[in-house]
C-alpha positions as MATLAB code, in Angstrom:
seq = 'MIILYFFIAQWYLSLFSQSFFDHRYASHRAFTMSKFWERFFYVFAYITQGSSYLSPYAYGILHRMHHAYTDTERDPHSPKYFSNLFAMMWHTKTVYSNILKKQIQPEQQFLKNLPDWPAFDKVANSGLSKILWVLAYTAFYIAYASTPWLFLLLPLTIAMGPLHGAIINWFAHKYGYINFKQKNTSRNLLPVDVIMMGEAYHNDHHQHPSSANFGVRWFEVDFVYYIILLFNKLHIIKLMP';
ca = [
       0.000    0.000    0.000;
       2.906    2.368    0.644;
       3.852    2.247   -3.047;
       0.301    3.030   -4.123;
       0.086    5.958   -1.708;
       3.439    7.209   -2.965;
       2.401    6.907   -6.603;
      -0.881    8.753   -6.043;
       0.857   11.491   -4.045;
       3.505   11.927   -6.735;
       0.864   11.941   -9.473;
      -0.982   14.887   -7.954;
       1.999   16.814   -6.569;
       3.891   16.562   -9.848;
       0.762   17.471  -11.789;
       0.104   20.444   -9.527;
       3.605   21.876   -9.893;
       3.429   21.482  -13.667;
      -0.060   22.979  -13.931;
       0.359   25.774  -11.393;
       3.951   26.834  -11.991;
       5.031   25.688  -15.456;
       1.720   26.113  -17.221;
      -0.373   28.852  -15.650;
       2.498   30.956  -14.314;
       5.497   30.469  -16.609;
       3.585   30.013  -19.856;
       0.570   32.282  -19.415;
       1.302   34.616  -16.489;
      -2.231   34.168  -15.170;
      -0.842   35.574  -11.900;
       2.334   37.119  -10.568;
       4.562   36.278   -7.613;
       7.658   37.641   -5.918;
      11.146   36.416   -6.775;
      11.243   34.546   -3.451;
       8.113   32.553   -4.267;
       9.257   32.012   -7.830;
      12.457   30.406   -6.581;
      10.468   28.454   -3.966;
       8.241   26.929   -6.642;
      11.255   26.196   -8.820;
      12.564   23.977   -6.023;
       9.088   22.604   -5.333;
       8.743   21.622   -8.998;
      12.104   19.880   -8.921;
      11.229   17.894   -5.799;
       7.762   16.879   -6.989;
       8.663   16.183  -10.628;
      11.925   14.428   -9.824;
      13.487   12.596  -12.748;
      11.010   14.169  -15.185;
      11.600   17.754  -13.992;
      10.710   20.333  -16.627;
      12.445   23.680  -16.779;
       9.758   26.387  -16.376;
      11.724   28.520  -18.834;
      11.864   25.885  -21.585;
       8.345   24.657  -20.826;
       7.027   28.211  -21.108;
       8.519   28.669  -24.569;
       7.380   25.228  -25.726;
       3.822   25.805  -24.555;
       3.617   29.290  -26.044;
       4.676   27.760  -29.349;
       1.851   25.231  -29.006;
      -0.727   27.994  -28.620;
       0.708   30.095  -31.427;
       0.966   27.209  -33.884;
      -1.758   24.813  -32.702;
      -2.340   21.961  -35.149;
       0.105   23.268  -37.725;
       3.459   21.797  -38.720;
       5.170   24.225  -36.311;
       3.194   22.932  -33.312;
       5.676   21.004  -31.101;
       3.040   18.407  -30.232;
       0.058   18.131  -32.541;
      -1.401   14.605  -32.975;
      -2.392   15.735  -36.467;
       1.163   15.296  -37.740;
       2.224   12.098  -35.974;
       1.156    8.526  -36.529;
       1.280    7.589  -32.855;
       1.616    8.978  -29.360;
       5.254    7.979  -28.908;
       6.394    9.697  -32.111;
       4.689   12.897  -31.010;
       6.196   12.793  -27.526;
       9.682   12.076  -28.894;
       9.383   15.112  -31.155;
       8.194   17.172  -28.174;
      11.214   16.012  -26.178;
      13.537   16.984  -29.023;
      12.089   20.486  -29.324;
      12.141   20.932  -25.536;
      15.794   19.803  -25.330;
      16.789   22.170  -28.140;
      15.139   25.070  -26.329;
      16.753   24.109  -23.039;
      20.217   23.817  -24.590;
      19.610   27.030  -26.570;
      20.248   25.193  -29.824;
      17.333   27.048  -31.366;
      16.484   30.717  -31.018;
      12.793   31.148  -30.159;
      10.875   34.062  -31.579;
      10.829   37.159  -29.386;
       7.103   36.810  -28.739;
       7.763   33.624  -26.740;
      10.391   35.116  -24.406;
       8.477   37.826  -22.559;
       8.244   37.541  -18.741;
       9.607   34.011  -18.523;
      10.944   32.771  -15.180;
      14.591   31.858  -15.602;
      17.087   30.361  -13.153;
      19.906   29.021  -15.366;
      22.170   27.826  -12.544;
      19.372   25.800  -10.964;
      18.159   24.389  -14.275;
      21.674   23.305  -15.168;
      21.808   21.088  -12.086;
      18.165   20.001  -12.125;
      18.284   18.957  -15.787;
      21.670   17.260  -15.608;
      22.086   13.591  -16.411;
      23.469   12.987  -12.929;
      20.363   14.452  -11.322;
      18.067   12.238  -13.383;
      20.143    9.121  -12.623;
      20.054    9.854   -8.898;
      16.276   10.277   -8.987;
      15.860    6.984  -10.864;
      18.093    5.197   -8.344;
      16.144    6.723   -5.448;
      12.799    5.665   -6.923;
      14.104    2.161   -7.628;
      15.472    1.795   -4.099;
      12.132    2.953   -2.681;
      10.229    0.391   -4.744;
      12.639   -2.393   -3.740;
      12.198   -1.466   -0.088;
       8.416   -1.126   -0.047;
       6.852   -3.006   -2.976;
       4.767   -5.750   -1.406;
       4.288   -7.561   -4.730;
       6.289   -7.652   -8.002;
       3.268   -6.257   -9.835;
       3.845   -2.890   -8.198;
       7.082   -2.526  -10.136;
       4.904   -1.873  -13.198;
       4.369    1.578  -11.690;
       8.104    2.319  -11.558;
       8.462    3.403  -15.225;
       5.438    5.655  -14.779;
       7.008    7.162  -11.674;
      10.223    7.861  -13.574;
       8.407    9.383  -16.577;
       5.577   11.105  -14.704;
       5.940   14.486  -16.453;
       5.844   13.103  -20.016;
       2.924   10.896  -18.988;
       0.905   13.923  -17.903;
       1.871   15.741  -21.073;
       0.873   12.808  -23.264;
      -2.599   12.622  -21.717;
      -3.370   16.227  -22.590;
      -1.340   16.790  -25.743;
      -2.537   13.605  -27.441;
      -5.852   12.503  -25.978;
      -7.293   15.996  -25.318;
      -6.811   16.753  -29.017;
      -8.587   13.568  -30.076;
     -11.307   12.704  -27.575;
     -13.862   14.493  -25.431;
     -16.402   17.260  -25.887;
     -16.216   20.824  -27.194;
     -17.528   23.963  -25.505;
     -16.010   26.386  -28.020;
     -15.657   25.865  -31.758;
     -12.106   26.873  -32.682;
      -9.659   26.437  -35.525;
      -7.926   23.606  -33.665;
      -8.669   20.117  -32.369;
      -8.640   20.909  -28.631;
     -11.265   19.121  -26.542;
     -12.312   18.799  -22.936;
     -11.195   15.282  -22.088;
     -13.225   14.851  -18.878;
     -16.430   16.587  -17.720;
     -15.378   16.280  -14.061;
     -11.600   16.347  -13.976;
     -10.505   14.458  -10.869;
      -7.571   12.915  -12.780;
      -5.767   15.965  -14.215;
      -6.886   18.603  -11.667;
      -8.377   20.894  -14.336;
      -5.860   20.387  -17.131;
      -8.328   18.163  -18.989;
     -10.480   21.207  -19.844;
      -8.225   21.774  -22.815;
     -10.810   23.241  -25.166;
     -11.767   25.813  -22.520;
      -8.099   26.620  -22.018;
      -7.480   27.218  -25.721;
     -10.445   29.590  -25.754;
      -9.207   31.539  -22.699;
      -5.447   30.790  -22.464;
      -4.607   33.526  -19.950;
      -7.383   32.603  -17.524;
      -6.329   31.024  -14.242;
      -9.541   28.990  -14.228;
      -9.757   26.307  -16.907;
     -13.326   25.324  -16.039;
     -16.229   27.148  -17.702;
     -19.413   25.166  -17.130;
     -20.846   24.599  -13.658;
     -19.661   20.982  -13.428;
     -16.133   21.700  -14.698;
     -14.326   21.880  -11.380;
     -10.733   23.103  -11.723;
      -8.991   21.977   -8.534;
      -5.782   23.888   -9.247;
      -7.787   27.092   -9.595;
      -9.121   26.768   -6.040;
      -5.567   26.401   -4.773;
      -4.676   29.501   -6.779;
      -7.517   31.377   -5.062;
      -6.140   30.285   -1.690;
      -2.604   31.381   -2.605;
      -3.981   34.714   -3.770;
      -5.764   35.188   -0.456;
      -2.557   34.340    1.413;
      -0.640   36.868   -0.764;
       1.662   34.186   -2.117;
       0.587   35.191   -5.614;
      -1.445   38.005   -7.151;
      -4.115   37.097   -9.658;
      -4.154   39.139  -12.827;
      -7.339   41.252  -13.250;
];
């Protein structure tokens, strides 16, 4: 049971840091925060995402490209141009790595107000860091897995970030319902999003990309948004008007 509790906790903590910090803050600036809290959530993202840590700087550029070029050949992850999920995610990884290593020069429109901590990202994205996380996860599973079947969760633990990305970037452009007719294939994957904490309202998000709340209809509960409201009340962040 310890492994299951750990997996569930990592699922939601990793998802929260990606949705709250990488997506809604770094990519869309739906709210602002002080430099102290920005650095705090950098570290929080690293701890919760572990071996699949995503640089908020590189993620922000990648995601802004997705919105600017949705479902075109310049979209870093459009299912429209890939025969399968794995090909799309490999391409996404390649574009992300090129941004991170500054092997491509993004357009100026994608660089405004990005959080950037190069020294931290250099360590957090290093091969040594990823190896240490994988060894730590493996040791934890060896110590606490009560049955060999639980080791099937280990690869998912190691690749948690890409797994979350695949669910939205592939499935939420193929399946689900539409609230807003747009010139893209975005869909709301789940009517009540208890799995992706609000990220599954992808069609709503493409309609209102700068909104902190991804839910639109009364039943579309965005759990991350309620945490954002709490943080705003505690003056950790400041919601944009």
